[in-house]
N, C-alpha and C positions, 0 to 999 in steps of 0.2 A: 655866604648863602643866605637867600631869603628865608623869613619864617614860612612855616606850613600853613596853609588855609584850611579853616574847619569846613568839613561839608556841611552846608546850610541845611540841606534836605534831612540829615541826621539830627541836628539839633533841635529841628522842629517835630520830629517822631519819637525822639528818645530822651529820656532825662535821668539823671543820677539820683538815686536816694540818699539819704543822709548816711547810710551804712556803707555806701560805695556802690550798690547794685545797679544795674542799667535797667530801666524800665521802659516798656513800649506798650502800646495799645494793641488789643487783638482786631485781627481782620475779619471780614465776613458780616458785616452788618450795616454797610452803608447803602446797598441797594439790593432789589429782588428779596424784599423782607415779608412779603406777603404771606408766603406759604410755611416760612419758619415759625415753628412754635415761640410761645412767649418765653418759656424757660430757657430755650437755646440763646435768644436774644439777650435775656437778663444775664445768663452767665458769660456772655461777650462784652460785658460792660467791665469797666475798671481797667487795671494796669496787670500786666505779667512781667516777669522778668526775661531778659534776653537769654537765649539758650548759651550753654557753656561754649559750645563749638563756634560761637559768633562774637563772643566778648572782646576778643583781641582785635578782630577787625572793627568792631564798632568803636571801641576806645580809641584806635588808630584814626578812625573818620572823625571823631569828636575831639582828638588833641587833648585826651584826658591824660 
């Protein structure tokens, strides 16, 4: 049986933290930003963890 291939789109969007949590970027800040307040765009910076309901699926996609 051949090896399972990693979903490259997942590896580009999601990374594993040192403690094993899956981290992702938040959406909603790539375009149509003119009307959004500074505070809203500032709060969308950085990483957030993947929801518990999706962890199993994402780990399977990333072959972790």
